[in-house]
C-alpha positions as CSV (number, residue, x, y, z in Angstrom):
1,M,-233.5,-149.4,-3.9
2,E,-235.7,-150.1,-7.2
3,I,-233.9,-148.6,-10.2
4,I,-235.9,-148.7,-13.9
5,S,-234.0,-148.4,-17.1
6,T,-236.2,-146.0,-19.2
7,R,-233.8,-146.6,-22.3
8,N,-233.8,-150.6,-22.0
9,T,-237.6,-151.5,-20.8
10,N,-236.7,-155.4,-20.7
11,Q,-234.1,-154.6,-17.7
12,K,-235.4,-154.5,-14.0
13,I,-232.7,-154.3,-11.5
14,I,-233.0,-154.6,-7.4
15,S,-229.6,-153.1,-6.3
16,K,-228.9,-153.2,-2.6
17,A,-225.8,-151.2,-2.9
18,F,-224.6,-148.1,-4.9
19,N,-220.8,-147.4,-4.7
20,Q,-218.4,-144.3,-5.8
21,D,-214.6,-144.3,-6.7
22,I,-214.2,-140.7,-6.3
23,K,-210.7,-141.1,-7.7
24,S,-211.8,-142.5,-11.1
25,K,-215.3,-140.9,-10.7
26,E,-217.1,-144.8,-11.7
27,Y,-219.9,-146.1,-10.0
28,L,-220.5,-149.7,-9.2
29,Y,-224.1,-151.3,-9.5
30,K,-224.6,-154.6,-7.9
31,S,-227.8,-156.2,-8.0
32,N,-230.1,-159.7,-6.9
33,T,-232.1,-160.2,-9.6
34,I,-232.5,-159.5,-12.9
35,K,-235.8,-159.8,-15.3
36,K,-235.3,-160.5,-19.4
37,G,-238.9,-160.6,-21.4
38,N,-240.9,-162.9,-19.0
39,N,-237.9,-164.8,-17.2
40,I,-236.6,-163.8,-13.9
41,E,-233.3,-164.9,-12.7
42,N,-232.2,-165.0,-9.6
43,K,-228.3,-164.0,-9.8
44,P,-225.9,-161.0,-8.9
45,V,-225.7,-158.6,-11.7
46,E,-222.7,-156.6,-11.0
47,F,-221.2,-153.4,-13.4
48,N,-219.3,-150.5,-14.0
49,C,-220.3,-147.4,-15.0
50,N,-219.9,-144.0,-15.5
51,C,-222.2,-141.5,-14.5
52,I,-222.6,-138.7,-17.0
53,G,-225.9,-137.2,-15.2
54,K,-227.5,-136.8,-12.0
55,Y,-231.1,-134.9,-10.2
56,T,-232.8,-135.4,-7.4
57,Y,-236.5,-134.3,-6.9
58,K,-239.2,-135.0,-4.6
59,S,-238.5,-138.8,-3.3
60,T,-237.0,-139.8,-6.9
61,E,-233.6,-139.8,-8.1
62,A,-232.6,-140.0,-11.6
63,I,-229.5,-141.1,-12.8
64,T,-227.9,-141.5,-16.1
65,I,-224.9,-143.4,-16.8
66,I,-222.6,-145.2,-19.4
67,N,-222.6,-149.1,-18.8
68,N,-218.8,-149.9,-19.4
69,N,-219.7,-153.8,-19.2
70,T,-222.3,-154.2,-21.9
71,N,-222.1,-157.1,-23.8
72,T,-224.8,-155.8,-26.2
73,N,-223.9,-154.8,-29.8
74,D,-223.9,-151.4,-28.9
75,N,-220.8,-150.3,-27.5
76,N,-221.5,-148.4,-23.8
77,P,-225.2,-147.9,-23.7
78,I,-226.6,-145.1,-21.8
79,N,-229.4,-145.7,-19.9
80,T,-231.2,-143.5,-17.0
81,Y,-232.4,-145.2,-13.8
82,Y,-234.8,-144.1,-11.4
83,N,-234.7,-144.6,-7.7
84,S,-238.2,-144.5,-6.5
85,D,-237.8,-144.9,-2.6
86,L,-235.0,-142.9,-1.2
87,K,-235.7,-143.6,2.1
88,T,-234.6,-147.4,2.2
89,R,-231.1,-146.4,0.8
90,S,-228.3,-148.5,2.1
91,K,-226.0,-147.4,4.6
92,T,-223.1,-147.8,2.1
93,E,-224.8,-145.7,-0.3
94,T,-225.5,-142.7,2.5
95,T,-221.8,-143.0,3.7
96,N,-220.8,-142.4,0.3
97,N,-222.9,-139.9,-0.4
98,N,-222.0,-138.1,2.8
99,R,-218.2,-138.6,1.6
100,I,-219.0,-136.9,-1.6
101,S,-221.2,-134.0,0.6
102,M,-217.8,-133.7,2.6
103,N,-215.9,-133.6,-0.8
104,K,-217.7,-130.7,-1.8
105,T,-217.9,-128.8,1.5
106,Q,-214.2,-129.5,1.3
107,K,-213.8,-128.0,-1.9
108,M,-216.5,-125.3,-1.0
109,T,-214.3,-124.4,2.1
110,I,-210.8,-124.4,-0.1
111,N,-213.0,-122.2,-2.6
112,E,-213.9,-120.1,0.0
113,S,-210.4,-120.1,2.1
114,K,-208.9,-118.7,-1.7
115,N,-211.5,-116.2,-2.1
116,A,-210.9,-114.8,1.5
117,I,-207.2,-114.9,0.8
118,N,-207.7,-113.2,-2.5
119,K,-209.9,-110.8,-1.0
120,K,-207.5,-109.7,1.8
121,T,-204.6,-109.7,-1.0
122,T,-207.0,-107.3,-2.9
123,E,-207.9,-105.3,0.0
124,K,-204.0,-105.0,1.5
125,K,-203.2,-104.2,-2.4
126,N,-205.9,-101.4,-2.3
127,S,-205.2,-100.1,1.0
128,V,-201.2,-99.8,-0.1
129,I,-202.3,-98.1,-3.0
130,N,-205.4,-95.7,-1.4
131,K,-202.4,-95.1,1.3
132,E,-199.5,-94.1,-1.5
133,N,-202.3,-92.1,-3.0
134,S,-203.0,-90.6,0.1
135,D,-199.5,-89.8,0.7
136,N,-199.1,-88.4,-2.7
137,K,-201.9,-86.4,-2.2
138,N,-200.7,-85.2,1.2
139,S,-197.3,-84.8,-0.1
140,Q,-198.7,-82.5,-3.2
141,N,-201.2,-80.4,-0.7
142,C,-197.8,-80.0,1.3
143,I,-196.2,-78.2,-2.1
144,I,-199.4,-76.3,-2.8
145,K,-199.5,-74.9,0.6
146,E,-195.8,-74.0,0.6
147,K,-196.5,-72.1,-2.9
148,K,-199.7,-71.0,-1.7
149,E,-199.2,-67.4,-0.7
150,K,-198.9,-66.0,2.8
151,P,-202.4,-65.3,4.1
152,C,-204.2,-61.9,3.1
153,L,-206.3,-59.9,5.4
154,D,-209.5,-58.1,4.5
155,L,-210.9,-55.0,6.2
156,E,-214.5,-54.9,5.6
157,V,-216.2,-51.5,6.7
158,L,-219.3,-52.3,8.8
159,N,-220.3,-49.1,9.9
160,S,-218.5,-45.5,9.1
161,W,-219.8,-41.7,8.7
162,N,-217.8,-41.5,5.2
163,L,-216.5,-44.6,4.4
164,P,-218.9,-47.0,1.8
165,I,-220.2,-49.8,4.2
166,G,-219.3,-53.1,2.6
167,L,-216.1,-51.7,1.5
168,Q,-213.2,-54.2,1.6
169,L,-209.4,-52.9,2.0
170,H,-207.0,-55.9,1.0
171,I,-203.8,-56.1,2.5
172,D,-201.2,-59.0,2.0
173,E,-197.6,-59.5,3.4
174,F,-196.4,-56.6,1.3
175,G,-198.9,-54.2,2.4
176,L,-202.1,-52.4,1.3
177,K,-203.0,-53.1,-2.2
178,N,-203.1,-49.8,-4.3
179,S,-202.1,-47.8,-1.4
180,L,-201.2,-44.0,-1.5
181,R,-197.7,-44.5,0.2
182,N,-196.8,-47.7,-2.2
183,E,-193.7,-48.7,-0.2
184,A,-194.5,-52.4,0.0
185,D,-192.6,-53.1,3.3
186,G,-195.3,-54.9,5.2
187,I,-197.0,-52.2,7.1
188,T,-200.2,-50.3,6.4
189,Y,-200.7,-46.8,7.7
190,F,-204.4,-45.4,8.6
191,G,-204.6,-41.7,9.4
192,F,-205.2,-38.5,7.6
193,Q,-203.2,-36.0,5.4
194,T,-203.7,-33.1,4.1
195,E,-203.9,-32.8,0.2
196,E,-201.1,-30.6,-0.4
197,S,-198.8,-33.0,1.9
198,L,-200.3,-36.2,0.3
199,N,-199.0,-34.8,-2.8
200,T,-195.8,-33.8,-1.9
201,N,-194.9,-36.6,0.5
202,P,-197.3,-39.5,1.0
203,Y,-196.7,-41.4,4.4
204,I,-200.6,-42.8,4.6
205,D,-201.7,-45.6,2.8
206,Y,-205.0,-45.3,3.6
207,L,-206.9,-42.0,4.5
208,V,-209.6,-42.5,7.5
209,P,-210.5,-38.5,8.3
210,P,-211.9,-37.8,11.5
211,K,-215.9,-36.9,11.6
212,D,-215.9,-33.2,12.5
213,Q,-213.5,-31.2,10.5
214,E,-212.7,-29.1,13.6
215,Y,-210.3,-32.3,14.2
216,D,-208.8,-32.0,10.5
217,E,-205.8,-30.0,11.4
218,Q,-205.5,-31.7,15.3
219,F,-205.0,-35.3,14.1
220,V,-203.2,-34.7,10.9
221,G,-200.8,-37.9,11.1
222,K,-200.5,-41.7,11.7
223,H,-204.1,-43.2,13.7
224,F,-203.0,-46.8,13.9
225,Q,-200.9,-49.5,11.8
226,I,-201.4,-53.2,10.8
227,R,-198.4,-54.9,10.3
228,Y,-197.7,-58.4,8.9
229,D,-195.1,-60.5,10.7
230,N,-193.2,-63.3,8.8
231,D,-192.1,-65.3,11.2
232,T,-195.5,-66.0,13.4
233,K,-197.7,-65.4,9.6
234,T,-199.8,-63.0,11.7
235,Y,-200.9,-59.4,11.3
236,Y,-200.6,-57.1,14.1
237,I,-202.8,-53.9,15.0
238,K,-201.7,-51.1,16.9
239,D,-202.7,-47.9,18.2
240,L,-200.0,-44.6,17.3
241,G,-201.5,-42.1,19.6
242,N,-203.0,-39.5,17.2
243,G,-207.0,-39.7,16.9
244,F,-209.6,-41.2,18.9
245,G,-208.0,-44.4,19.5
246,T,-208.1,-47.6,18.5
247,F,-210.3,-50.0,20.1
248,I,-210.6,-53.8,20.0
249,K,-214.0,-55.5,20.5
250,L,-213.5,-57.7,23.9
251,N,-214.7,-61.2,22.9
252,D,-213.3,-63.5,25.3
253,E,-211.7,-63.1,28.7
254,E,-209.0,-60.7,28.9
255,K,-206.3,-60.8,31.5
256,I,-205.8,-57.2,32.7
257,K,-202.5,-55.6,32.6
258,D,-201.1,-52.5,34.6
259,N,-202.7,-49.3,32.8
260,L,-205.3,-50.9,30.6
261,L,-207.8,-48.8,28.8
262,I,-210.8,-50.2,28.0
263,N,-214.5,-48.2,26.5
264,I,-217.9,-49.0,27.3
265,G,-220.3,-46.9,26.2
266,E,-219.6,-43.1,26.1
267,T,-217.0,-44.0,29.5
268,Y,-213.6,-44.6,29.6
269,I,-212.1,-46.9,32.3
270,V,-208.4,-47.3,33.5
271,F,-207.3,-50.5,35.5
272,S,-204.1,-50.1,37.3
273,F,-202.3,-51.9,40.3
274,N,-200.8,-51.0,43.6
275,I,-197.2,-51.4,43.4
276,D,-196.7,-53.1,46.4
277,N,-199.7,-55.7,45.9
278,E,-200.9,-57.0,42.8
279,K,-203.9,-58.2,44.2
280,E,-205.3,-54.4,44.8
281,L,-207.0,-53.2,41.8
282,I,-207.8,-49.5,41.0
283,I,-210.5,-48.4,38.8
284,K,-210.5,-44.9,37.7
285,L,-213.8,-43.6,35.5
286,F,-213.7,-40.6,32.9
287,T,-216.9,-40.1,31.8
288,G,-219.3,-36.9,31.5
289,E,-219.6,-35.3,34.9
290,E,-217.8,-38.8,37.0
291,Q,-214.1,-37.2,35.8
292,C,-211.7,-39.6,37.5
293,N,-213.7,-41.2,39.8
294,T,-211.6,-44.1,41.6
295,Y,-212.7,-47.1,43.1
296,S,-210.4,-49.8,44.9
297,F,-210.6,-53.8,45.3
298,N,-208.5,-56.3,46.8
299,S,-208.7,-60.2,46.4
300,D,-208.5,-61.1,49.7
301,N,-211.7,-59.4,50.5
302,Q,-213.8,-59.4,46.9
303,K,-212.8,-61.5,43.9
304,C,-215.7,-60.2,41.6
305,I,-216.3,-56.7,40.7
306,I,-219.5,-55.8,38.6
307,I,-219.8,-52.8,36.5
308,G,-222.7,-51.5,34.9
309,R,-225.6,-48.8,35.6
310,D,-228.0,-51.0,38.0
311,S,-226.9,-49.8,41.9
312,S,-228.7,-52.8,43.2
313,L,-226.3,-55.0,41.2
314,C,-223.2,-53.1,40.8
315,D,-220.0,-52.6,42.2
316,V,-218.9,-49.8,40.1
317,I,-222.3,-47.8,39.5
318,I,-221.5,-45.8,35.5
319,E,-224.6,-43.0,34.8
320,D,-224.2,-43.5,31.3
321,K,-227.4,-44.3,29.2
322,M,-225.4,-46.7,26.6
323,L,-224.4,-49.0,29.4
324,S,-226.4,-52.4,30.3
325,R,-227.7,-53.0,33.9
326,I,-224.5,-55.4,33.9
327,H,-222.1,-54.2,31.3
328,C,-218.8,-56.3,32.4
329,C,-217.3,-58.3,35.3
330,V,-214.0,-58.4,36.5
331,N,-213.1,-61.4,38.4
332,Y,-209.6,-62.4,40.3
333,K,-209.1,-66.1,39.6
334,E,-205.9,-68.7,38.2
335,K,-206.1,-69.5,34.7
336,D,-203.6,-71.0,32.2
337,N,-201.7,-71.3,35.6
338,Q,-201.7,-67.3,35.7
339,K,-203.2,-65.7,39.0
340,G,-204.7,-62.1,38.6
341,W,-207.6,-59.9,37.4
342,Y,-209.6,-60.9,34.3
343,I,-212.5,-58.7,32.4
344,K,-215.2,-60.0,30.7
345,D,-217.9,-58.7,28.8
346,G,-221.8,-59.2,30.0
347,N,-223.0,-60.8,33.2
348,L,-221.8,-63.8,35.0
349,K,-224.5,-66.1,33.3
350,G,-222.8,-65.1,29.9
351,K,-225.2,-62.6,28.7
352,K,-223.4,-60.0,26.5
353,S,-224.1,-56.5,26.8
354,T,-225.7,-54.3,24.5
355,N,-222.6,-52.5,23.3
356,D,-220.2,-54.3,23.7
357,T,-216.6,-53.9,26.0
358,W,-213.8,-52.3,24.3
359,F,-210.0,-52.6,24.8
360,Y,-207.2,-50.1,23.7
361,S,-204.7,-51.6,21.7
362,A,-201.8,-49.7,23.0
363,E,-199.2,-52.6,22.1
364,E,-199.2,-54.6,19.1
365,T,-202.4,-57.0,19.3
366,P,-202.6,-60.0,17.1
367,I,-205.4,-60.1,14.4
368,Y,-207.5,-63.2,14.6
369,D,-210.7,-64.0,12.2
370,K,-213.3,-61.9,12.1
371,M,-211.9,-59.5,15.0
372,I,-213.9,-56.1,15.4
373,F,-212.2,-52.8,16.1
374,K,-213.5,-49.2,16.1
375,T,-211.4,-46.1,15.2
376,N,-212.6,-42.6,14.2
377,H,-216.0,-43.4,14.4
378,N,-215.3,-46.5,12.1
379,L,-216.4,-49.9,12.6
380,F,-213.9,-52.5,10.9
381,K,-214.3,-56.3,10.7
382,C,-210.8,-58.6,10.2
383,L,-211.1,-61.5,7.5
384,Y,-208.4,-63.9,7.0
385,K,-208.1,-65.0,3.1
């Protein structure tokens, strides 16, 4: 290995070994020959030095050192040596360099481990902080929910002969806001009162007069009610037997109860069961000329009953122009571990009828969001707020 000093041009060192003491960070140079002026001395030269700079470019390595064993007048002269043949390095130098490289690798590994530990610690802290923030947020949300008002219900007028379409009636746990009765008992009554009785004893919260004036006196009173239940946090609707009835649009399958009344088109149908055998379903029709036509079906013989105006497809045929060809279907099956007859709007493939299927709210029926019901030629939509 040839090392040439750029600071001292009179010195040329041929070195066979380059050792590094990692602990003291001192470098030991050994050479076989040394040249001073025109004379060459064949004796070993050995000196300790400190490396203060080192770099490699292509096949040349530069080392800047401070000579600790100088005999010159200058104290600790600084020299830069160039190694122009890196391929001829001795095994000792390679070993030492590997040692240096390993040491750097170990340091890098340690640093990486520290960084990984710090990263994990930071992530853990952040996770704890985020969890605490999330818990606090959830706790705050719970508090807000507890403090929040109980659910409100809006009734939107979809169609009416005398009420403004789009009108919304606001109901809360106390009843209808700005009601005529103003009792705040959690019940809202809809119906019709004469102006005289309304001034003396208002028992209606909101007036829903009949379409024809000839029914004014006949249908005076409460038509239906909406009640808020504090335990279930739910509103319930029920017809009160006055007026033209309150019918709820059938969206899903409904289990048929004894004496269930449904409305399709201009037809009313009553479903009832044989007292001795609930598998036997009795269907009574009330429409136009077909007053009280009766059909009977037994689930042992027939599990599906199709109702509509198409004589080639239906089991119960109704001459009603407002009905679809297949308007609704009744099936005997087991659902939610309950066997019985179930009614569904539309055909068996899921296609809905044109004018829907409506069931009478004879008992209190829970109101769900976007539920639609009709009463006295008025169509309402329920919206939870």
